[in-house]
N, C-alpha and C positions, 0 to 999 in steps of 0.2 A: 504494500499500499505506499509505503515510503517512496518509493521510486515514482509511483503515479503522482503523488502530491508534488515532488520536485518538478516532474515534467510538466504537470498542469502549470505550475508557477512560472517556469520557462517558456511557455507556449500559448498560454490563453491570456487574454487581456485580463487586467486585474479589476474588473469592473464589480464582482462580487466579493472580493477576499478570499481568504483560502477555503476551500470545501471542507464542510465537517467530516464527510465519509466520502469513500470510493465505493459507490453501488456497483453490485455485479448482475443482480436478477432479483426480479419479484414475482410473486403470485398473489393475487387477491389483494389484501390489506397489509400484506407483509412484504419487506425487503431484505435482502442480505448484502453484506459488504464483502470486499474481496478477500478479507479474513476468515468469512465464514460465519459472521456474527448475525443475528436475526433481529428484525425491528419491525414493531407495529407502525405502520405509516398512518399517523393522524394528521397529517398535512395534505396528503394526496397530490404531492405536486404543486402546492397551492392552489386547491380547489379544483383541479384539473381531473385527475384520474377517478372520473366519476364510477367506473367499474373496476376500480383497482388496476393491478398490474396483470398483463398477460392474460386477459379474458378472452376466452375461444371466440365469443362473438365478434370483438373487434380483430383478434387475429384473421379470422376466417373473412370477414368482410373488406379487409385490406388486402388480403393474400389475393383473393377470388378477383377483385376489382382490378388490382395491378396485373394481374396476368390476364386480363381482359382488356381494358383500356386506361391509362394513365393519365398522364399531362396531356391536355389538348388545346391549352390557351382559351381566351374566352371570345375568339373568333367564331368557337363552337359552344356547343351545349351538350349535356348528357343527361340520361333519366335520372341519375342520383342526384344532380344538382337541382332539376326541376322537382323531383319528389321531394327533397329535403325543404326547399323554399316553401312547397305546399304544406309540409307538415309544420314548420315552425308557425306559419299564419294560424292553423287550425289550433296548435298550442295556445296561442294568445287569443284565441275564440274569434278569429275573423277567416272569412273565405277568401281565397286567391281573387283577386281583383279588388279586395277591400285592402289590401296592403303589399309592399314589393319588399324584396330581399336583395341587399348586396352582399356577397360573401367575401370575406377576406381571410387573412392567415392567423390572425392574434386579435386580442382584446384592443391593445392600442390602435390597431388599424381600423378597426369596427368603428373606435370613438373619433379617430380621424376622419372617417367618412363620413360620420354623424356630423361633426363638426362643419365639414363643409357643406354637408346638407342643409346646415341652419343659415349660414351665409346665403343660401340660394332664397330666403324669405325677404331679401333687401335690406335686413337689419345687421347688426354686428354684435351686440351687446349680449353676453351670456351671464347668467347669474348661477353660481356653484357654492357647494357647500364646504365650510370648513372641514379639514378631516379628510375630504376626498382623496381619491387616488383613481386616475382615468387613462395613465399610461405615460411612456416615457419618449414618444416621438414628438417633434417640436409643438405640433397643435394640441395633442393630447396633454403634453406636460404642462402647457397654458392653463390648463383646466385643473390641474393638480395643486392642491392647496398647500403641499409642504414646501416651504421655502427653501430647504437645504436642496432639494430636488430641482427646483426652479432658477435658483439664483445663478449658478456657474454658465447658464445657456441663456440669459437675457441680453438682448430683449426677444422677447416671445410674442407671439400673436396676442394682442391686446384687447381691451373693451370687455375684460372680465372682472365681475364683482363677487368675492368672497362673503359668505354669510354664515352664523353659526348654525349647525347641522341640526335640526329638531325644532329650530326657533320659528314658529310660523309667522309672528308679526314682524322679525327681521326679512324674511323671504319677502313678504308683501312690500315692505317699505322700499326693497332695491328694485323691483320689478316695474318697468315703467312701459309706455308705447313704444319705445324705441328698443326693447328686448327682442332678441331672437328666440332664446330659449331659456328653460330652466333646467339644468343637468343635475340629477340626484341620483345617488345609490339607494334603492328601497331599505337596503341594511349595508352600512359602510362596512367594508373587508380590512384593509390594511390599517385603519384606524382601530381594530381590535374587536370586530364585529359588533358595532353599534346600531342598534334597533330604535327608529325615532317614535315619537308618540302616534297612536293609533290613527289619528286624523290629519296627520302629516302630509301624506301624498295627496289626499283629498282637498286639502286646503291648496297645495301646490297646483293641483288641477284647476282650481277656482281661479287663483291668481294669474295662472296662464291664459285661461279663457277670457277674463276681464281685459287684458292688454293685448289679446291676439298673438302670444307667444307660443312656441312649442314646449311641451313637457317631454323632456327627454330623461328616460330611466335606463342607468348602466347597471345591466344584471349580467357583467362578466363573471363575477365571482358568486352571485347568488341565484344564477340561474340554472335551469337543466336539472330540478329535483332536489338541490341540494338544501332547500328548506322545507321539502315535504310537499311543495307545490312546483309545477313545472317552473314557473317564474314567481319570485317573491311577492311582486305586487299584486298578484292575482287575489289573494284574500282580502284586499283593501277594496276591490271593485272599482279601482282606478282604471281608466283607458290613456296610456299615454299616446303620443304622436309618434316618438321613436325609441326603441329599444334596442340596446347594443348587448351582445352575448358572444361569449369565447370559452375559454376554459374547458369546463366539463361538458360542452357540445361535443368535441371529438374525442373525448376519453382518453387524451394523450397524444392524438394527432392532430397537429396544428391547423384549426379552423376557428374564425368567428364570422360574426353577421352584425350588419347594420339594417335593423328592419323599421320600415317607414309605414305607419298605419294611415289608413285615408288618404287626404290629399299629400301628406308627408310622404309618402311612398313615390309621389311623381315628382319632386322637386329636382333630384337629380337626373339629367338628361344626358345622351350621347356625347360625350368628350369632356364630361365635367369631372369624372373620376375614373379610375381604372385600376387594374390587378392583373400580374400574370399567372400567379398561382391560386388566386383566390376562387374558391367554388370548383377546384379539379374534382374530378371523379372519385379519386381515391378518398381525399379527407371529406367526400359528402357522404361515400359509402360508410366510413367509420362514424360519422355524425348519426347516420340512420339505423345503425346497429347499435348505438348507445341508446338512442330513443328506442327504439323496438325492446331492448332488453329491460329497460326501466319500465315499460308498460306490461311485458309478459310477466317479470318477475315480482310484478306489484311492489317497486322499490320506494315509491312515494309513502305508501302506509309504514314499510318498514324503516325509513329514514325518520319517519314522525315517531313512532313508538321508541325507537332505539335513543333518537336525539334527546326526549324527554328523560329516560333513563341516565343516559350520559350527565346532562345538565344537574338533574337532581343528585348525582352522586358526587360531582365535583364541588357542587354547593355547601355539602355536608361537613366540610372541614372550615374551621373557624379562619385559616390563614387566607380564606377565600372570600373577598368582601362582596364579589356580585358576580353572578353568572349570567349572560345573555344570549340571545340566538333564537333561531328556529332551526329544526330537524338538525341536519348533522353540519350547522355552520353556528360554531360555539365560540364565543369569547368570554373571558374571565377577568377579573380584576384580583391582584394579590394584595395583601395589606401592606406590603412594602414594595419597594422598586428592585425586585430580584427577579424578573423573570427572565434575564439572560441566563442567570444561575440556575433557575429551576428548568430551563429549557435544556441546559447543558446535563443537569443531574438526570433528566428524563432520557436524554439519549444514551447515558451511560447503562441505564434501567431497561434500555430495549424499546423506547417509545420516542417517536419524532414528532414535536410539536413547535409552534413558532412563537418567539418573543416577539409580538406586534409593537408594543410599546415598553419602556422600562417598567410599567407595572401591568402589562396585559399580555395574556396567552390567548393564541387563537388556534382553533383547531377547525380542520375541513377535509377529515377523512373521506375516504372511498364510499359511494353509498353501499357498497358491499360489505361493509365493515360488520361484523358478525357481534352478537351478544356475547360470546365467548372473548372477544378481542375487548369489549368495552368493560367486561368482569375483570380482566387482567389488568388493565389500566386503572381501573377504580381502586382493586386491591392495591396496585404499587403506590398510587397517588400520594398517601400519608408518608411513606418512606421515601419518595421523592422530596415531599416539602421538609421532611424532618434534616434532610442533608443539606437543606440551604439556610432554613430559617434556626 
């Protein structure tokens, strides 16, 4: 392993710091490093591996499609691309013709496409929440609130106003008749799985309607079953104008989508935007396999039930100040700024978690996480905290 760490340092750009592990293989919600140590993956590649590692449905879909038709460019289309677009619209509760999909390779590209779409309204102002994360491209970065991410690359595309997340009054005060869009995560991911008040999205919809602005929901982390619903916003009954999705959509295969509902789906016209790889048959086949498996295996119910068990178990320890989230999208606050130390102790105990902020831990495991996996983590959790506190 040491040799691979050294080779990594010598050959890979230092954008992520030293890797915590060199992983060799995975199966379900478990991974193994090159020394043969086993870990329960409670991060899922940051909410990406919806079906875990090496799921047969994805392996079969990708292998079969790649052996039939791989890359074709967007001068052409394929059955998987059309079928996936129709399926995503159906999951959002609309029929083909009531919305349109632009496929990308990642979440930041989906948000970049949506950002360009908002400019087609003839307005430029976007209102975004503090604590947000929308990507690392220059456009998406301009919409991401963390100054440490933005400052080294300024000037960025401007006319962006940040307001406190969950504060309906602040949001309403920031939106005007020159606002192109309100951009929100239904549940903030990188901030540590932050859940807004129940009426927050409905209030945002009302303010957007009042001023003729688009409501754009970033479901890159929270979408595709992670919360026990296909999309986190669905339980609110709010219909957005734009939805962006990626991560879990391909179950580990790179794909994203910018979905415009109603008139928003017609704003991007030929020549306005493009992609070489987006919507290729292999990526679309992988995404269809993910959606089909979630449906056939009733994973939305599984995620809901198991998520309750996981959150309740974590909250039982007094060193945990708060537990938040829906389904298998879980964030917790510790009683001290020790999240990095807790994540390191968890790794030594055989569990992969993420220290989102100095006091917050984020969990986004595969949707196929088992009850045995949860029981093992909850049994180990007190000793993990004992090692740090």
